[in-house]
RODREN-21152 format. One record per residue (C-alpha): x, y, z; residue in three letters. Coordinates in steps of 0.02 Angstrom, whole numbers, plus 32768, in hexadecimal, padded with zeros to 4 digits. Layout:
BEGIN
XYZAla;...
END
This chain:
BEGIN
7FF880017FF5Met;803680BF7FF6Ser;8058812E8047Gln;7FBE819C8050Gln;7FB682698075Thr;7F3382D98045Gly;7F8883387FBAAsp;7F9F82797F2ESer;802D82D77EF0Lys;807A82AB7FBAGly;805781E47F9EAsn;80E2817F7FA2Val;80F280D37F43Tyr;818A805C7F38Thr;81CE80287E8FArg;81777F907E87Glu;80CF7FDD7E91Gln;80E980477E0DVal;81087FB37DAEAla;806D7F677DB5Ala;80257FE97D56His;806D7FE87CABAsn;7FD67FAF7C30Lys;7F5880157BE3Lys;7EE680697C2AGly;7F5380477CC9Asp;7FF380AE7C8ELeu;805F810D7D23Trp;812781437D10Val;81C581577D6FIle;820E81FF7D4CIle;828982577DB8Asp;824D81FD7E48Ser;81A8824C7E34Lys;810781D37E05Val;809481F97D6FTyr;7FDE81BD7D3BAsp;7FDC81B17C91Leu;7F4581367C8FSer;7EE281CB7C33Arg;7F4682257BF4Phe;7FB881A27B70Ala;7F3581B17AF3Asn;7F67826D7AD6Leu;801682477ACEHis;806A82A47A49Pro;80D382157A2AGly;8040819E7A2CGly;7FF8810B7AB3Leu;808380A17A7AAsn;811680EC7AAFVal;80C381007B5ELeu;80AF80327B71Leu;816880177B2AAsp;81917F9C7BB3Glu;822A801D7BD2Glu;819880917BFDVal;80FE80487C37Ala;80ED80357CF9Gly;81C2806A7D08Gln;825880E87D19Asp;824D81467C72Ala;82B081D77CB4Thr;833C81C27C41Lys;82A181917B9EIle;825282497BE5Phe;82EE82A97BE0Tyr;832B82647B53Ser;82A182C57B07Leu;824A83537B43His;828283D87BB7Arg;826383D97C65His;81EC84777C46Glu;816D84037C1FVal;815483B27CBFLeu;813A84607D01Thr;80A384787CA7Lys;7FFE84837CFDPro;7FAC83EB7C86Gly;804E837B7C93Tyr;805783B67D46Met;7FA6837B7D6AArg;7FF082B67D47Leu;807382A57DCDGln;8002823C7E5AIle;80B082337EE0Gly;815B82077F00Thr;81C881517F05Leu;81E881177FB9Lys;829D81748007Asp;82BF81BC7F5DGlu;82EA82747F38Gln;82EE82CC7E87Pro;839682D47E41Thr;835283707DACIle;833583FA7E07Leu;82E184937DBEAla;8334854A7DCCLeu;82E6859D7E4FGln;8283863C7E0EPro;830486C77DEDGly;837E865F7DC2Ala;840886547D3CLeu;842385BD7CE5Ser;84BE856A7CD5Ser;84CE851D7C32Val;853785607BABPro;850C86187B5ATyr;843E85ED7B96Ala;846286877BD1Glu;84A087237B8BPro;856487447BB2Thr;854A87F77C10Trp;8516877B7C9FLeu;858386ED7C85Thr;860486F47D26Ala;86B887497CF4Gly;867387A47C6DTyr;8674885A7C57Phe;860F88C17BFDSer;8621897F7BF5Pro;856389A47BBATyr;8513893A7C66Phe;853789907D1FAsn;84D8895A7DB7Glu;842A89B37D93Ser;8426893F7CE1His;845788A07D69Lys;83CF88B07DF4Ala;834988EC7D60Leu;8380882E7D17Gln;837287E57DB2Arg;82DC882F7DE3Ala;829988057D44Met;82BE87617D43Arg;825C87437DDFLys;81BC879E7DC6Phe;81AB87247D03Val;81DA86937D6BAsp;817386AB7DF9Glu;80CD87107DABIle;80D087057CF0Ile;811A866E7CB3Tyr;80A0860D7D21Pro;7FFE86627CD7Asp;805F865B7C17Ala;804085A27C0EGln;7FB185A17C51Ala;7F6786417BDDArg;7FBF85DD7B40Glu;7F5A85577B6BGlu;7EBD85897B86Asp;7EC586187B04Gly;7E81869F7B74Lys;7EAE874D7B8DArg;7F63877E7C12Ile;7F1887647CC4Ser;7EE3880C7D0DGln;7F3988037DA5Ser;7FDE87E07D2FVal;7FC188917CDAVal;7FAB88C57D6DAsp;805688857DC5Ala;809B88CE7D28Met;8059896E7D45Ala;808489627E00Ala;8136897D7DD3Lys;810A89FD7D3EAsn;815D895C7CC1Ile;80E589A57C33His;812B8A4F7C46Ala;81D989F57C2EMet;81AD898A7BA8Arg;818E8A2F7B35Leu;824E8A657B67Gly;82AF8AFA7BBBPro;825C8B987BB1Gly;81E88C387BEELys;81648BAC7C14His;81B88B577CA1Leu;81CE8C097D05Lys;81A98BFC7DE0Gly;81858B597DB4Leu;81CE8AB37E24Thr;82188A2F7DA1Leu;822A89947DD7Met;821B89BD7EB2Asp;82A58A447E67Gly;832B89CD7E45Ile;83368A3F7DADVal;83108B0F7DA9Lys;82C68B417D1FPro;83548BCA7CDEGlu;83D78B357CDDGlu;83598AC57C8APhe;83A58A837BE6Asp;83778A1B7B4BTyr;83E0898B7B9DPhe;836E89A17C1AHis;82D089817BBBGlu;832F88F17B4AMet;834488897BFBIle;82A888A07C1CIle;8261886C7B64Thr;82C387CB7B7DGln;82A787807C0BGlu;820387B37BE1Leu;81FD873C7B5EVal;825986A67BD6Arg;81A086767BE9Cys;81A4861A7B56Gly;80E586247B12Ala;80F586A37A54Arg;803186A97A64Gly;803E86E57B11Tyr;80DE87597AEAGly;806C87C17A78Asp;7FD387AD7AD7Gly;803987F77B7FMet;801D88A07B46Leu;807188947A9FGly;7FDF89077A4BGly;8024899A7AD8Met;80CE898F7AA4Val;80D789B079EEIle;801E8A0B79F1Gly;803A8A8E7A79Leu;80CD8AE27A46Pro;806A8B5079CFPro;7FFE8B927A45Val;809C8BB77AC1Met;80F68C097A20Asn;80708C6079C9Phe;7FDC8C6D7A38Gly;7F978D0C7A81Ser;7FD08D387B20Glu;7F218D0D7B75Glu;7F068C5B7B0ALeu;7FB78C307B60Lys;7F768C687C11Lys;7ED48BF47BDFLys;7F118B637B9CVal;7FC98B447BEBLeu;7F9F8B297C9FPro;7F0F8AB67C7AGlu;7F7D8A357BEFVal;801F8A3E7C66Phe;7FA88A267CF1Gly;7F6F89807C9CGly;7EAA89E17CB6Lys;7EA489CD7C00Lys;7EE189A07B4FPhe;7F2D89C37AB2Ile;7F5089897A0ECys;7F9389C27968Leu;7F1389AB78E4Ala;7F7189BE7833Ile;7F6A892A77BESer;7ECC88FF777FGlu;7E87885A76FFAla;7EBB88A57653Phe;7F4989007673Ala;7FC388B776F9Gly;801B894B776FSer;804F89A67699Asp;7FDF8A3C76D4Val;7FF28AA17639Ala;7F5289EF75F7Gly;7EF48A1F76B3Leu;7E2A8A21768ELys;7DF48A5E7753Thr;7DBE8B0C7738Thr;7D9C8BB277AFAla;7D458C437761Val;7D3A8CCA77A9Lys;7C708D057817Thr;7C418DB477C3Glu;7C688E077859Asp;7D178DB97862Gly;7D1C8D9F7918Lys;7CF58CCB7900His;7D4A8C3E7879Trp;7CCD8BBA7852Ile;7D278B27781AIle;7D048A9177B9Asn;7D6889DF7793Gly;7DA5895E77D4Thr;7E47890D781BLys;7E99886F782BLys;7F0988097865Trp;7F1A8875791EIle;7F69885479A5Thr;7F3088697A3DAsn;7E9388AB79E5Gly;7DFD88437A3DSer;7E1188887AE1Phe;7E7789387A97Ala;7E0489CD7AECAsp;7E868A467A71Tyr;7E948A2B79CEPhe;7F1C8A8A7966Thr;7EC58A9678D2Val;7F2C8AB97834Gly;7EAC8AF677B3Cys;7EA58B56770CArg;7E678C097706Thr;7E4D8C7A7681Asp;7F0A8CB87672Gly;7F728C03768BGly;7F6C8BB67726Phe;7F518BE077E2Thr;7F398B7F788BVal;7EBE8B9278F2Ile;7EA78B5479C8Leu;7E088AF179CBVal;7DAC8ABD7A5BGlu;7D428A247A61Arg;7C978A587A55Gly;7C028A5F79BAPro;7C2F8A117934Gly;7CE889B5796BVal;7CB9891D796FGlu;7D4B887E7983Thr;7D6187E87960Ser;7DCF875B798ALeu;7E3E871D7919Ile;7E858664790ALys;7F43866B78D3Thr;7FC685E878E0Ser;7FF085FC797FTyr;7F8186257A46Ser;7EF1868C7A35Thr;7F2286C77AEFThr;7F8087607A5CAla;7ECB87967A48Gly;7EEB87B5797CThr;7E5A87FE7942Ala;7DF4883A78ACTyr;7DB188ED78BFIle;7D258942786FThr;7D0689FF7882Phe;7C468A2F7857Asp;7C308AE7784AAsn;7C9A8B0E78D2Val;7C988BB57920Lys;7D358BDB7967Val;7D688C9F79A4Pro;7E0B8CF2792FVal;7E568D0B79E2Glu;7E778C5379CCAsn;7EF28C717942Thr;7FA48C327945Leu;80158CA178FEGly;7FF48CFA7863Pro;7F748CE177FAGlu;7F8D8C93775AAsp;802F8C6F7793Ala;80118BBB77F2Gly;80908B78779ALeu;812B8BCC77F2Leu;80D18B9E78A1Val;80C48AF5785EIle;817E8ADC783BLeu;81A88B2B78C2Ser;81758AB97923Asn;81E18A2A78BEPhe;82868A4D7916Asn;82388A2179B4His;81D2897A7968Glu;8258892F7925Arg;82C6895B79C1Trp;825988EB7A3FVal;8249886479BEMet;82FD886179ABIle;831388557A65Cys;829487BE7A7AAla;82D2877C79D3Ser;838F87627A20Ala;8349870F7AB9Arg;
END
């Protein structure tokens, strides 16, 4: 008999007990002293049922076989953690997961500047302190939510958005600048006036360690590309209203340029903005497609055709704005959307940059967009 506890994972078994569960419908395995019941999972196994029924796997210690085919992180995912029913008697795990915030000792797993004995003139103590804090934050707060949301396709949990806002991570993701003035960054680890692009790079590279591609975009990727036009080209009144809402995680924003028949080709855009007779409002009509975070956005930075060219306008969700989720090749947690604007009335004060000179606004956005992509990809 196994030793029973209130928690099924606290059950203790002998190797002989595990060996008795070695057939279809009653299938246990041992992985690094932990006992897993795969009876119901077996038919869902990506490698097929026969692999699990192999005489060296079913009811046996499959540690070597498992790690020859999988990364350790697989066992930390919620769906697989539930399969553990106990441990082996008088045995301890030999493969220990990194503690939250710890650096990997695997060669080339970390950036060179974090390697012991290596010096870089570009990184000082504030960069190192920020990296340590971000690593711990991602491991403890973001990673569990990333795995769960990547699987179920739901939007990033509001609790995570709020936790990031409390550390002013949303604001730091947009790089150095006036928007950081007066903010306490990551509990005071770095001063706003000292924050540079290497600090931002650290934040980006630590965030992508969540290892969930759809969630990476769903983690307010729309803000990273949709808010800079407001910061750089919006009126002071507009910035005072929108920036605190977005940085505080209370509202969400996205960049709405791409269209079904034009892609991101500005010259081919069909969404139009026409001024009312009194000149006080824009009337916007058209559609946008493949818009990251569009399904849950409150604000849309929209590229529109106007009489004299191309204009960028900030649209707030309201009458005439409809969004529908698009299923793409990655998780729907990214909130990729198809957006319809049907006679949407927007104050002209929401115009971003010069009227008919929207190309300037969009092109000025490219450098930071590409910088973020490079930082994430390099990690």
